[in-house]
N, C-alpha and C positions, 0 to 999 in steps of 0.2 A: 308228545312234543316232537316236532320235526327237527331234523338235523340243522336246518337253516336257522330256526329260532334258537337252538342251542348254541350255535356258533356266535350268534349276535349277543347272547347273554355273556358268553366267555369273553368276547372282545370288550364289552362295556365294563366288565369286572377288571380286566387288565388295565384299561384306561383310567379307571378309578384309583387303582393302586399307584399309577404313575403320575397322578395329578400333582402339578407344581405347587409347592408350598412356599410362600414368601419367606425369605431369610430374615429372621429377627435377630439383630445384634444388640448386645448391651451398650449402654451409653458410654462406658469407659473403654469400648473396644478400639484398638489402634492397630492399623496395618503395619506390617514390617517395613523397615526403612528401604530395603532393596526393592520391595514391591512398589512403594511410592515412586522411587526413581525410575523404575521400569515404566510405570504408567505415564509419568511426565515425559520420558523420552518418546514413548509411542505416540502420545498425543501431539508432541512437537513435530514428529515425523509425519503424522497424519495431516497436521496443519500445513507443513511444507508441500506435501503432495497435492493438497487441495488448492493451495496458491499457484502451484505450477500448472495444474489443470486449468484454472481460471485464466492464467496468463496465456496459455496455448489457445484457449477458446477465443480470447480477445484478439490474438494475433491472426487467427483464422478469419475472424470477422473483418479485421482491417484489410487482410489480403483480398477477401472477396469484394470489399468496397472499392479498393484500388483497381481491381480487375474490371468491375462494372464501370468505373469512371473511364478507364482506358477504352473499353468497348464503346461507350457513349461518345467519347471524343473522336474515335475513329469513324464512327457512323456520321458524326457531324461534318468531318472533313470530306468524307465521300459524298455526302449530300451537297456540300458546297461545290465540289468539283463537278458533279452532275448538273447543278444549277447553272454554273457559268460556262459549261461546255458549248452551248449554242452561240454565246457571244464570242468565245475564242475562235470557234470554227468560222464564224462570220468575219472576224477581224483578220484572220490569216489567209483568207481565200485569195489566191493569186489571180483568179478569173474575174474578180470584180473590178470595176473602174476605181482605181485607187483614190483619186481626188474626191469622187462623189461619196464613197463610204467614209473616208476620213472626215469630210465635212459633216456627214450625218452623225457619226459616232462622237466626234470631238466637240461639235457645237451644240448637240442636244443636251438638255437637262443640265446646263451649267458646266458641261464637260467633266462632271464628277462621276466617274465610273468605278465602282468597287469591284476589283477583279483580283483573282489569284492565279498564279501560274507557277509551276514547279521549275525551280532553277537549281539543278544538281540536288534534287530531293529536298530543297528548302522551299517552303511556301511563303510567299510574300504578298501582302495586301497593301494597296495604295489608294489615296484620294488624289484628286486633281491629276487624273491619269489621261494622257493624250496619245493618240495614235498618229504617226506622222511618217511620210515617205522620206527616205534618206536624202533624196534630191531636194526636198524642201527644207531640210534641217540645216541651219547655218551656224549652229553652235550656241545659240542663245537659249537660256532656260530661265523662266521666272522662278524665283526661289520658292522652295516647297513643292515644286511640281515633279512629276515622273513622266518621262517620255518613253513610248514604245516605238522604236524606229525600225522600219521595214527595209532590210537590205535589198537593193535592186528591184524594188516594187513587188517583192514576194515571188519572183521568178524561180527561186531555188527552194521554195517551201517543201516540195515533195522529195528533195534529194537529202539523204541522211548526212549529218555533219560528223566528220571524223576528228576534227581538231578545232579548238576555239582559243583565242588569245586576245587579251586586252591589256593595254599599258596606259596608266594615268600618271602624268608628271606635272610638276608645278610650273607656272609661267609668271613672268613679271617679278621673279625673285621672291614670291610669297607662297606660303604653304596652302595652296588652294585645293590640292588633290584630295585631301582628307574630307572635304565637304561634298564631293561627288561620289556616287556609287554607280558602278557600271557592271552589268551582267550580260552574258550572251546565252540565250536559252536554246534548248534542244529543238524548239519550233521555229528556229531561224529568226529570232527577234533580238534586237539590242535594246536593253533597258538602261536608261540614264535617269537617276534621281538626284536631287540636291536638297540640302538642309534648308530649313526656313530661316528667314531673317539674316541672310548672309549676302555679301557682295564679294564674290571670289572669281578667280580665273584658274583654269587648268587646261591641259592638253591631253586628249585621249586618242589612242590608236587601236583599231579593231581589225583582227584578222580571223576569217572563218574559212576553213578548208572542208570541201565537200567530197563525198564518196566518188563522184564522177571525175575527180582530179582537178576541178576548178577551184578558184580561190577568190574570196571577197576581201578587199582591204579598203579602209576608209579612216580618216582622221579629222578631228575638229578641235578648234580652239574654243573651249567652253567658257562662257561668261554667264554669271547669274547675278541678278539683283531684282529689285521691284520693277515691273514693266510699266511703261507708259505709252500713250498714243502719240504718234507723229503724223501730222497732216502733210500731204504732199505739196499743196499750194502755199506760197508765201508772198508777202508784199515786201517792199523795201525796208519796212520796219521790223521784219521778221515775224510778224503775226500772220497766221494763216487766214485766208479769205476765200470765200466762194459765193457765187450768185445763183439764186433760184427764182422761180416764178410762182405766182399765186395759182393754187390748184394742182401743182406738180410736186412729185416726190423724187428725191435723189439722195444718194449716199456720198458724202465727201470722200475723196481718195485719201486713204491713210494706211499706215502700217504700225505694228506694235513692236517695241524694241526694249531691250535691256542695255544699259550702257554704263561706262565708268570713265573717269578722267585719270590718265596715267602720265607720269613724267618720263619722257624718253631719255636717250643717252645724252642729248644736248641740253637737258634741263627744261625742255619745252613741254607744255601740257598737251596731251594727245587724247582725243575723245575716242574711246573704244566702243563701237556700236555693233550689236547683233540683233537681227530681227527674231521675233518670237510670234510669227504670224499664225501659229496654231491657235492663238487667242482671238483672232479676228472672227467676228460673227458670234462670239460667245457672250453670255450675260455676265462674264467676269468684268466686262466693261459696262459701267453705268453711264447712261446718256441723259442729259437734261438741257432744257431750253430756258433762257432768261425771260422769255415772254411767249407763252403758248398761244396767245391770240394772234401773233404775227407768224410764228412757225412752231410746230411741235416736232418732237423726235421720238421714235420708238426704241424698243430694247435692242434692235439691230443697227441703230445709228441712221436709219432712214428719216430724212427731214422732209416735212410736208409744209409748203407755204400756204398761209391762210389770207394774209393781206400784206400790202406793201409796207416795208419798213426794214429796220436793222435790228438784229439780235445777236446773241452769242450762244453757241452750242458748246457744252462742256463734256469731255470724255474723261471719266474717272476710273482708274484701274485699282484703286484702293490705297488706304493710308495717305490720302492727300495728294496722290499723283494725278492732278487734274490738268488736262490740256484743253485750252479754249480754241475755238475757231469763229471768226466773225462771218456772219451770214447776211447777205442782202437779199430781201425778197422783193421782186419787182412785179408790176402788172404783166399780164400775158402779152406777148408780142402780137401785134396786129398782123393778120394774114395779108 
């Protein structure tokens, strides 16, 4: 027999001697009391340790989940900023003709532009967002709107801003300032927004200091309410009237206003009017004709005469604010 075979037999014999034999206890066997207590204590400690490990495992899962949510939210914000960058760059360009791109951006697609812009690290999103030159803004805002006002036509857009200040105060003795929100952005824009369904007045002063030592200052008496159309032509009865011809198209002269009636120091009623002409040409105004066979009107307020007669054209800015104008359509003048 080889040494290898002998070693194998010796190992098997040793394992046979050490074979585990089940412990057989009599039925009346009872463990000592101190051993029972020790077992109970150790089992309770083991249970607490298992519970603590499970709690830590759930906390780690929750932490990972919160982290992933933050990452996803940050990615969404960055994607939004990247998406709107072309619009913002276009809107703030000082080299463009201001009136032309204000008309394009403000009048297209019902003037509803969803935009975000950082204002002191706060992201703000608005509907009914209108871009307007400060020379065209007269203080009137349709309630619920947000205006992006361009100081000096955008001439200082490339100059860093070193200081910004705005002050909103009440006017007419009423608490109107709380309904208007005013920001000055780092991209040289003044944002003014106003709550919906309010008719309020306030006064705002804006000061912007630039790095080149120049300063911009402006102030407006703010008025907000539901807007309506006013036609420029009137008759002695106060009803607007215009004349057109068969086969021709024309747009009546009009402007859009917000207004209020206030009692002055003498107790007399005073009409406070502010234009909101950023709404002109937008489909916020609904046009209709009382007889399309005589004259029809399109979404921009252009009236086309079809046959001689009298009709009424209505301009509706919403919630029943309808302004009529009487139209006469006459035959073409003979050459």
